[in-house]
C-alpha positions as CSV (number, residue, x, y, z in Angstrom):
1,M,0.6,-11.6,22.6
2,A,1.3,-7.9,22.5
3,E,4.8,-6.8,23.2
4,G,6.2,-3.8,24.9
5,N,9.5,-2.0,24.3
6,S,12.2,-1.1,26.8
7,A,12.5,2.5,27.7
8,N,16.3,2.6,27.2
9,K,16.1,2.1,23.4
10,R,15.4,5.4,21.6
11,K,12.2,5.2,19.6
12,Q,11.5,7.4,16.6
13,I,8.1,9.0,16.2
14,H,7.3,7.1,13.0
15,D,8.1,3.8,14.7
16,I,5.3,3.8,17.3
17,P,1.5,3.8,17.1
18,V,-0.6,6.9,17.8
19,S,-4.2,6.9,19.1
20,I,-6.9,9.5,19.9
21,L,-8.6,10.3,23.2
22,D,-11.8,12.2,22.4
23,L,-13.7,13.9,25.1
24,A,-16.6,14.6,22.9
25,P,-16.6,18.3,23.7
26,I,-19.9,20.2,23.6
27,V,-18.9,23.7,22.4
28,K,-20.5,26.9,23.4
29,G,-23.6,27.3,21.1
30,G,-23.6,23.6,20.2
31,T,-25.5,20.6,21.5
32,A,-24.7,17.1,22.7
33,A,-26.1,15.8,19.4
34,D,-23.6,18.0,17.5
35,S,-20.8,16.8,19.6
36,L,-21.6,13.1,19.1
37,H,-21.9,13.5,15.4
38,N,-18.6,15.3,15.3
39,T,-17.0,12.5,17.4
40,L,-18.1,9.9,14.8
41,D,-16.8,12.1,12.0
42,L,-13.5,12.4,13.7
43,A,-13.3,8.7,14.2
44,Q,-14.0,8.0,10.6
45,H,-11.2,10.4,9.6
46,A,-8.9,9.0,12.2
47,E,-9.4,5.5,10.7
48,N,-8.5,6.8,7.3
49,W,-5.4,8.6,8.6
50,G,-4.1,5.4,10.3
51,Y,-4.7,6.0,14.0
52,N,-4.5,2.9,16.1
53,R,-7.3,3.4,18.7
54,F,-10.1,5.8,19.3
55,W,-10.9,6.1,23.0
56,L,-13.7,7.9,24.9
57,A,-13.8,8.9,28.5
58,E,-16.5,8.7,31.2
59,H,-17.4,12.0,32.8
60,H,-20.6,12.9,34.6
61,N,-22.3,16.2,35.4
62,M,-20.0,18.1,32.9
63,P,-22.0,20.4,30.6
64,G,-19.1,20.4,28.2
65,I,-18.6,16.7,27.7
66,A,-21.1,14.4,25.9
67,S,-19.5,10.9,26.6
68,S,-21.1,10.2,29.9
69,A,-22.8,7.0,28.6
70,T,-19.4,5.8,27.4
71,S,-20.4,2.3,26.4
72,V,-23.2,3.7,24.2
73,V,-20.9,6.1,22.5
74,I,-18.3,3.4,21.9
75,G,-21.0,1.3,20.2
76,Y,-22.0,4.3,18.1
77,V,-18.4,4.9,17.0
78,A,-17.6,1.3,16.4
79,G,-20.7,0.9,14.3
80,G,-19.7,3.8,12.1
81,T,-16.2,2.7,11.5
82,K,-14.6,-0.5,10.1
83,K,-11.2,-1.4,11.6
84,I,-10.0,1.2,14.1
85,R,-10.0,-0.1,17.7
86,V,-12.6,1.7,19.9
87,G,-12.6,1.8,23.7
88,S,-12.7,3.6,27.0
89,G,-10.1,5.9,28.3
90,G,-11.6,5.1,30.6
91,I,-14.5,3.6,32.4
92,M,-14.4,4.6,36.1
93,L,-14.9,1.2,37.7
94,P,-15.9,2.5,41.2
95,N,-19.0,4.0,39.5
96,H,-20.3,0.6,38.3
97,A,-21.0,-3.0,39.2
98,P,-18.3,-5.1,37.5
99,L,-21.0,-7.4,36.1
100,V,-22.6,-4.5,34.3
101,I,-19.3,-3.5,32.7
102,A,-18.6,-7.1,31.7
103,E,-22.0,-7.4,30.0
104,Q,-21.7,-4.0,28.3
105,F,-18.2,-4.7,26.9
106,G,-19.1,-8.3,26.2
107,T,-21.9,-7.0,24.0
108,L,-19.6,-4.5,22.3
109,E,-17.0,-7.2,21.6
110,S,-19.7,-9.6,20.3
111,L,-20.9,-6.9,17.9
112,Y,-17.4,-5.6,16.9
113,P,-15.1,-8.5,17.4
114,G,-11.4,-7.8,17.8
115,R,-11.9,-4.0,18.0
116,I,-12.9,-3.2,21.6
117,D,-10.6,-2.0,24.4
118,L,-11.6,-1.7,28.0
119,G,-9.6,1.0,29.8
120,L,-10.3,1.3,33.5
121,G,-9.8,4.1,35.9
122,R,-9.8,4.0,39.7
123,A,-10.9,7.5,40.5
124,P,-14.6,8.0,40.9
125,G,-14.3,11.1,38.7
126,S,-17.3,12.9,40.0
127,D,-18.5,15.0,42.9
128,Q,-20.3,13.7,46.0
129,F,-23.8,14.6,44.6
130,T,-23.1,12.9,41.3
131,S,-21.8,9.9,43.2
132,Y,-25.0,9.5,45.0
133,A,-26.9,10.0,41.8
134,L,-25.0,7.1,40.3
135,R,-26.2,5.0,43.2
136,R,-22.8,4.2,44.3
137,G,-22.4,2.8,47.9
138,L,-20.5,4.7,50.5
139,G,-17.6,2.3,50.1
140,S,-17.2,2.9,46.4
141,D,-14.4,5.4,46.6
142,G,-11.8,3.5,44.7
143,H,-10.1,1.8,47.7
144,N,-11.5,-1.6,46.6
145,F,-10.5,-1.2,43.0
146,P,-8.2,-4.3,43.0
147,E,-11.1,-6.5,44.2
148,Q,-13.5,-4.9,41.6
149,L,-10.9,-5.5,38.9
150,N,-10.5,-9.2,39.9
151,E,-14.2,-9.6,39.8
152,L,-14.5,-8.0,36.4
153,R,-11.7,-10.1,34.9
154,A,-13.2,-13.3,36.3
155,Y,-16.5,-12.6,34.4
156,F,-14.5,-12.7,31.2
157,N,-12.3,-15.6,32.3
158,P,-13.8,-17.7,35.2
159,E,-10.5,-19.6,35.6
160,L,-9.0,-16.5,37.2
161,D,-11.3,-17.1,40.3
162,S,-11.0,-20.4,42.2
163,R,-14.5,-20.0,43.5
164,P,-17.5,-21.3,41.6
165,M,-19.0,-18.6,39.5
166,R,-22.7,-18.3,40.5
167,V,-23.2,-15.4,38.2
168,R,-22.0,-15.3,34.6
169,A,-21.6,-12.4,32.2
170,I,-23.5,-13.3,29.0
171,P,-22.2,-11.8,26.6
172,G,-18.8,-11.5,28.1
173,E,-17.6,-14.8,29.3
174,G,-14.9,-16.3,27.2
175,L,-14.2,-13.2,25.2
176,N,-10.8,-11.7,24.9
177,I,-11.3,-8.0,25.6
178,P,-8.0,-6.2,26.3
179,I,-8.0,-4.5,29.7
180,W,-5.9,-1.5,30.3
181,L,-5.3,0.2,33.6
182,L,-5.3,4.0,33.5
183,G,-3.8,6.3,36.1
184,S,-2.3,9.6,37.2
185,S,-0.4,8.2,40.2
186,G,1.5,5.2,41.2
187,F,-1.3,3.0,42.5
188,S,-2.6,1.8,39.1
189,A,0.9,1.8,37.7
190,Q,2.0,-0.8,40.4
191,L,-1.2,-2.8,40.0
192,A,-0.9,-2.9,36.2
193,G,2.7,-4.1,36.5
194,Q,2.0,-6.8,39.0
195,L,-0.9,-8.1,36.8
196,G,1.1,-7.9,33.6
197,L,-1.5,-5.5,32.0
198,P,-0.9,-2.6,29.7
199,F,-0.8,0.8,31.4
200,A,-1.8,4.3,30.2
201,F,-0.9,7.4,32.0
202,A,-3.0,10.6,31.9
203,S,-0.1,13.1,31.6
204,H,-2.3,15.3,29.3
205,F,-3.9,16.7,32.5
206,A,-1.8,15.3,35.4
207,P,1.9,15.6,34.4
208,D,3.5,15.7,37.9
209,Y,3.8,11.9,38.5
210,L,4.4,10.7,35.0
211,L,8.0,9.6,35.1
212,P,7.9,8.1,38.6
213,A,4.7,6.1,37.6
214,L,6.3,4.7,34.5
215,E,9.3,3.6,36.6
216,I,7.0,1.9,39.1
217,Y,5.1,0.1,36.3
218,R,8.2,-1.1,34.6
219,T,9.9,-2.1,37.8
220,N,6.9,-4.1,39.1
221,F,6.0,-5.7,35.8
222,R,5.5,-9.4,35.8
223,P,5.0,-11.2,32.4
224,S,1.5,-12.6,32.0
225,E,-0.7,-14.2,29.4
226,V,-1.5,-10.7,28.2
227,L,2.0,-9.2,27.9
228,D,5.5,-10.5,28.0
229,K,7.0,-7.0,28.4
230,P,5.7,-3.7,29.7
231,Y,3.5,-1.7,27.4
232,V,3.0,2.0,28.1
233,M,0.7,4.4,26.4
234,V,1.1,8.0,27.4
235,G,-1.4,10.8,27.0
236,V,-0.4,14.1,25.5
237,N,-2.2,17.2,24.3
238,A,-1.6,17.9,20.6
239,I,-2.9,21.0,18.9
240,A,-1.5,21.5,15.4
241,A,-2.2,24.0,12.7
242,D,-0.6,25.2,9.5
243,T,0.9,28.1,11.3
244,E,2.4,28.5,14.8
245,E,0.2,31.5,15.5
246,E,-3.0,29.7,14.6
247,A,-2.1,26.7,16.8
248,R,-1.5,29.0,19.7
249,R,-4.9,30.7,19.1
250,L,-6.7,27.3,19.0
251,A,-5.1,26.2,22.2
252,T,-6.7,29.0,24.1
253,S,-10.0,27.1,24.2
254,Q,-8.3,24.3,26.2
255,E,-6.6,26.9,28.4
256,Q,-10.0,28.5,29.2
257,Q,-11.4,25.0,30.0
258,F,-8.7,24.2,32.5
259,L,-8.9,27.7,33.9
260,N,-12.6,27.2,34.6
261,L,-11.8,23.9,36.3
262,I,-9.4,25.5,38.7
263,R,-11.9,28.2,39.4
264,G,-14.5,25.5,40.3
265,R,-16.6,26.1,37.2
266,T,-17.9,23.8,34.5
267,G,-19.3,24.8,31.1
268,Q,-19.2,24.3,27.4
269,L,-16.0,24.7,25.4
270,N,-15.4,28.4,24.6
271,P,-14.2,29.6,21.3
272,P,-10.5,30.6,21.0
273,V,-9.3,34.1,21.8
274,S,-6.4,36.1,20.5
275,S,-4.9,36.5,24.0
276,M,-5.5,35.0,27.5
277,D,-4.0,38.0,29.3
278,A,-7.3,39.6,30.1
279,I,-8.9,36.3,31.2
280,W,-6.4,34.9,33.8
281,N,-4.0,36.3,36.3
282,E,-0.4,35.3,36.6
283,H,-1.0,32.6,39.3
284,E,-3.8,31.0,37.3
285,K,-1.6,31.2,34.2
286,A,1.1,29.3,36.0
287,V,-1.2,26.6,37.3
288,V,-2.9,26.0,33.9
289,R,0.4,26.0,32.0
290,K,1.8,23.4,34.6
291,Q,-1.3,21.2,34.2
292,L,-0.9,21.4,30.4
293,S,2.9,21.1,30.4
294,Y,2.8,17.9,28.3
295,S,1.4,19.5,25.2
296,A,2.6,19.7,21.6
297,I,1.4,23.0,20.1
298,G,2.4,24.5,16.8
299,N,2.9,23.8,13.2
300,K,3.9,20.4,11.8
301,D,7.6,20.8,12.5
302,A,7.1,22.1,16.0
303,V,4.7,19.4,16.9
304,R,7.0,16.7,15.5
305,D,9.9,18.0,17.6
306,Q,7.8,18.3,20.8
307,L,6.2,14.8,20.4
308,Q,9.6,13.2,19.7
309,H,11.0,14.8,22.8
310,F,8.0,13.4,24.8
311,I,8.8,9.9,23.4
312,D,12.5,10.3,24.3
313,I,11.8,11.2,28.0
314,T,9.1,8.5,28.5
315,G,10.1,5.7,26.2
316,A,6.4,5.4,25.4
317,D,5.3,2.4,23.3
318,E,2.3,4.4,22.1
319,L,1.0,7.9,22.4
320,I,-2.6,8.8,22.8
321,V,-3.3,12.4,21.8
322,A,-6.1,14.7,23.0
323,G,-6.9,17.8,21.0
324,T,-9.5,20.1,22.6
325,I,-10.4,22.4,19.8
326,Y,-13.5,24.5,19.4
327,D,-14.0,24.4,15.6
328,H,-14.5,20.9,14.3
329,E,-12.8,21.6,10.9
330,A,-9.8,22.9,12.8
331,R,-9.8,19.9,15.0
332,L,-9.8,17.6,12.0
333,R,-6.9,19.5,10.5
334,S,-5.0,19.2,13.7
335,Y,-5.4,15.5,13.9
336,E,-4.5,15.2,10.2
337,I,-1.2,17.0,10.8
338,V,-0.4,14.8,13.8
339,A,-1.1,11.7,11.7
340,E,1.3,13.0,9.0
341,V,4.0,13.5,11.7
342,F,3.7,9.9,12.8
343,K,3.8,8.7,9.2
344,G,7.1,10.6,8.7
345,N,5.5,12.9,6.1
């Protein structure tokens, strides 16, 4: 049984686990194949550096993200590593039949036992046209997420449903696959608390409701067979380099990505620039900086201080860091520095 920690006891950065959320970025001038190969290379390095988990996210119709077939990529990463946990951060359950997800993750757990996490999101995470292309029904907008979740959990453990199971998930049934609820608001926080499941908050791109959501989760938490105490993992952007100036430069790729999103554009990840002043206006700058307000950017000492402050204000039991960096070698170095910070080096 996993255990959470109370938020009122100050945690030191070297006392909690750190994980990676990889968006498998397709960089400008690169291909999806390049991106996926880099994802595996990052996971292999992360395993050697002591990261706890390596999660991938489901996105569709995004030219700059290669992890749309999330379960397939999880299998690729798990097959190329040995011990790091690999999972979804997350699977958008409204896009899928629960049976299909149970079978996919049952297959993954059968192939890589004890290493697979199933993080679930409630938001459809796509536009209307993509939703239709995914063959989702008109009612699959997330409002019936609790029912979908109950159905999915019952495929793994039929005892959770009092009705006879006419359909079984094979592989899947009887397997212990940790289910996490992911969110950027209070809905999934409350549901995760009521069900006694671990909760992950997407503060790396949706910072506004972080602290209220954590309070809702902890207040509503009921012990379960999964957890006896709340367990919170919080997302944070982390871009580290050997110098403050280089880290700030690297971070401009992520700033350009978010700027394009608020302008209603999608595209591949742009290379960094020396200054964003000629690219955004003051209003856009304020919006992007607000969305990315939970970010640790700088050299090792600066990143250590910023991440420790983030742990102090959230009481997080685990951090999951996202580093959207154009150059793969610079991305590796950034995650290496973050790993050193958590080891106390």
